[in-house]
C-alpha positions as CSV (number, residue, x, y, z in Angstrom):
1,M,118.9,93.7,-48.6
2,A,122.6,94.1,-47.6
3,S,121.4,97.7,-46.0
4,A,118.9,95.6,-44.0
5,T,121.3,93.0,-42.9
6,L,123.8,95.9,-41.6
7,A,121.1,97.9,-40.0
8,L,119.8,94.5,-38.4
9,E,123.2,93.7,-36.7
10,H,123.3,97.3,-35.2
11,L,119.8,96.7,-33.7
12,S,121.3,93.7,-32.3
13,I,124.0,94.8,-30.8
14,Q,122.4,97.5,-29.5
15,I,119.7,95.5,-28.1
16,A,122.3,92.9,-26.7
17,G,124.5,95.2,-25.1
18,G,121.4,96.7,-23.0
19,E,120.3,100.0,-24.4
20,A,117.3,99.2,-25.5
21,A,116.6,96.4,-22.4
22,D,117.3,99.1,-19.6
23,R,115.4,101.9,-21.3
24,V,112.5,99.9,-22.0
25,V,111.5,99.7,-18.0
26,D,109.2,102.8,-18.3
27,V,108.6,104.0,-22.3
28,R,105.9,106.4,-21.3
29,G,106.4,110.2,-22.1
30,D,108.0,110.8,-25.6
31,R,104.8,109.2,-27.8
32,N,106.8,106.5,-28.7
33,L,105.7,105.2,-32.2
34,T,103.6,108.0,-33.3
35,G,106.1,111.0,-31.8
36,R,108.4,111.3,-34.1
37,S,108.9,114.5,-36.5
38,L,106.5,113.3,-39.8
39,G,108.6,115.6,-41.5
40,Q,111.8,113.4,-40.2
41,D,109.8,110.1,-41.0
42,H,108.9,111.5,-44.4
43,S,112.2,112.0,-45.4
44,L,113.6,109.0,-44.3
45,V,111.0,106.9,-45.9
46,S,111.7,108.6,-49.1
47,R,115.1,107.9,-49.4
48,C,115.1,104.8,-48.5
49,L,112.6,104.2,-51.1
50,G,115.3,105.6,-53.2
51,G,117.7,103.2,-52.3
52,D,119.8,105.1,-49.9
53,E,121.1,102.6,-47.4
54,T,121.9,104.9,-44.5
55,A,118.9,106.2,-44.5
56,W,117.5,102.7,-43.9
57,E,119.9,102.4,-41.3
58,D,118.9,105.8,-39.6
59,L,115.0,104.7,-39.8
60,V,115.9,101.5,-37.9
61,R,117.9,103.6,-35.4
62,L,115.2,105.8,-35.0
63,H,112.5,103.6,-34.3
64,T,114.2,100.5,-32.5
65,R,113.2,101.6,-28.7
66,Q,109.6,102.2,-29.3
67,V,109.4,98.8,-31.8
68,Y,111.3,96.7,-29.0
69,G,109.1,98.5,-26.2
70,L,105.8,97.3,-27.9
71,C,107.0,93.5,-28.2
72,Y,108.8,93.4,-25.1
73,R,105.5,94.7,-23.3
74,F,103.4,92.1,-25.3
75,T,105.7,88.8,-24.8
76,G,107.1,89.6,-21.4
77,S,110.4,88.1,-23.1
78,G,113.6,90.0,-23.8
79,Q,114.7,87.4,-25.8
80,E,111.6,87.2,-27.7
81,A,111.4,90.9,-27.8
82,Q,114.5,91.4,-29.8
83,D,113.9,88.3,-32.1
84,L,110.5,90.3,-32.8
85,T,111.9,93.5,-33.3
86,Q,114.4,92.2,-36.0
87,E,111.8,90.3,-37.6
88,V,109.5,93.5,-37.5
89,F,112.1,95.5,-39.7
90,L,112.5,92.8,-42.0
91,R,109.0,93.1,-43.2
92,V,109.1,96.6,-43.0
93,F,111.9,96.4,-45.3
94,K,110.0,93.9,-47.4
95,T,107.0,96.4,-47.6
96,I,107.9,99.9,-47.2
97,K,106.9,100.2,-50.4
98,T,103.0,99.9,-48.9
99,F,103.7,102.9,-46.7
100,R,100.8,105.9,-48.1
101,S,101.7,109.1,-46.0
102,V,98.3,110.1,-47.4
103,E,96.6,107.0,-45.1
104,G,98.4,108.5,-41.8
105,S,102.1,108.7,-40.3
106,F,104.8,106.5,-40.7
107,G,104.4,105.7,-37.1
108,T,100.9,104.5,-37.0
109,W,101.4,102.1,-40.0
110,L,105.0,100.5,-38.3
111,A,102.5,100.1,-35.1
112,R,100.6,98.0,-37.0
113,V,103.1,95.9,-38.8
114,S,104.4,95.5,-35.8
115,R,101.1,94.5,-34.0
116,N,100.0,92.1,-36.9
117,L,103.6,90.1,-36.4
118,L,103.3,90.0,-32.7
119,I,99.4,88.7,-33.3
120,D,101.0,86.2,-36.0
121,H,103.6,85.1,-32.7
122,Y,101.3,84.9,-30.4
123,R,99.1,82.5,-32.8
124,R,101.9,80.3,-33.6
125,T,102.8,80.0,-29.8
126,R,99.0,80.0,-28.3
127,Q,99.6,76.7,-27.1
128,E,102.5,77.3,-24.9
129,R,100.7,80.5,-23.5
130,V,97.6,79.9,-21.9
131,T,96.2,83.5,-21.3
132,D,93.2,83.6,-19.3
133,S,90.2,85.2,-21.4
134,I,88.8,88.5,-19.4
135,E,85.4,88.0,-21.4
136,E,84.8,84.7,-20.1
137,Q,85.4,85.6,-16.2
138,L,84.2,89.4,-15.8
139,P,80.5,91.1,-16.5
140,M,81.0,93.9,-19.0
141,L,82.3,97.1,-17.3
142,E,79.8,99.9,-18.0
143,E,81.2,102.3,-15.9
144,E,84.4,102.3,-13.6
145,G,84.7,104.5,-10.6
146,A,88.0,107.1,-10.4
147,S,90.1,104.5,-9.3
148,A,89.6,101.9,-11.9
149,S,89.8,104.7,-14.7
150,V,93.2,105.7,-13.4
151,R,96.1,104.4,-15.3
152,P,97.3,101.6,-13.4
153,D,100.9,102.0,-14.1
154,H,101.3,105.4,-12.5
155,A,101.1,103.9,-9.0
156,L,104.4,102.0,-9.9
157,A,107.8,103.2,-10.3
158,G,111.4,101.2,-10.5
159,R,112.4,98.4,-12.4
160,E,110.7,96.0,-9.7
161,A,107.4,97.6,-10.1
162,S,108.0,97.0,-13.7
163,E,108.3,93.6,-13.7
164,I,105.2,93.3,-11.4
165,L,103.1,95.3,-14.1
166,Q,104.5,93.4,-17.1
167,A,103.3,90.2,-15.3
168,A,100.3,92.0,-14.6
169,L,99.6,92.7,-18.2
170,Q,100.5,89.0,-19.2
171,K,97.2,87.9,-17.4
172,L,95.1,90.2,-19.6
173,S,93.2,88.8,-22.4
174,P,95.5,89.8,-25.8
175,D,92.5,92.3,-27.4
176,L,92.7,94.0,-23.8
177,R,96.4,94.0,-23.0
178,E,96.9,95.4,-26.5
179,A,94.6,98.2,-26.4
180,V,96.2,99.1,-23.1
181,I,100.0,98.9,-24.2
182,L,98.9,101.1,-27.1
183,R,97.5,103.9,-25.1
184,D,98.7,103.7,-21.7
185,L,102.5,102.3,-23.0
186,Q,102.5,103.6,-26.1
187,E,100.7,106.6,-25.8
188,M,98.9,106.5,-29.1
189,E,95.8,108.6,-29.5
190,Y,92.4,106.7,-30.0
191,R,92.0,107.2,-33.4
192,E,95.7,106.2,-34.0
193,I,94.8,102.8,-32.0
194,A,91.4,102.3,-33.9
195,D,93.6,102.6,-37.2
196,V,96.7,100.0,-36.1
197,L,93.6,97.3,-34.6
198,G,91.5,98.1,-37.4
199,I,88.2,98.2,-35.2
200,P,85.9,101.3,-34.3
201,E,87.3,104.0,-31.6
202,G,84.4,103.1,-29.4
203,T,85.7,99.6,-29.2
204,V,89.2,100.8,-28.6
205,K,88.1,102.8,-25.9
206,S,85.7,100.1,-24.2
207,R,88.6,97.7,-24.4
208,I,91.3,100.1,-23.2
209,N,88.7,100.7,-20.2
210,R,88.2,96.9,-19.3
211,G,92.0,96.5,-19.8
212,R,92.5,99.4,-16.9
213,A,89.8,98.0,-14.4
214,E,91.4,94.5,-15.0
215,L,94.7,95.6,-14.8
216,A,93.9,97.6,-11.3
217,R,92.2,94.9,-10.0
218,L,95.3,92.4,-10.5
219,L,97.8,95.0,-9.1
220,R,95.2,95.5,-5.8
221,K,95.9,91.8,-5.4
222,Q,99.5,93.2,-4.8
223,K,99.0,95.6,-2.9
224,L,100.5,98.1,-5.3
225,A,97.7,99.9,-7.2
226,L,96.5,103.5,-6.0
């Protein structure tokens, strides 16, 4: 446990110092949770299981940005994201023995752990977070035009735009929000998202399309959509 404490102290300093917060504005382009070298992750996990404290510190440092980005995008709060990121890695430390490389990449497994913790957090705080249900407000969107299918985040740039995007994400229902975040901001494949969420790939695509359409509608209200 000492290695976990040491690594998380480094994590706390890194985030508090602004490193993760500054870079979370744009988390696209590096494949995030699933883009790491499979060989590198496999080696680090094997060393962690063997009791190598340095490997654990490296694993935390390697994935901090991606986990923090996911937590921040889901909660919209830097402090909550920092706390949840630490909770994620504590859970990883306690459950890493359950990871099976034959069942998928470490990145996908880590995303699943992060997502489950975020859902637990959402349920605990749902009385404080009244999120409108898209299913209750909108009909099923069978077909969207080109403007709705374009990734809405591509219309925005800069810190101010990122804040507007974050505010719009918070208005999506949790199901649609997490699907859009995992696909368009964490840049995961459909099959990986299906694995993380535990739903069919077709349902993943449907949620992403509906989430993009609603996000585009919200951004158009701000006159910032394409």
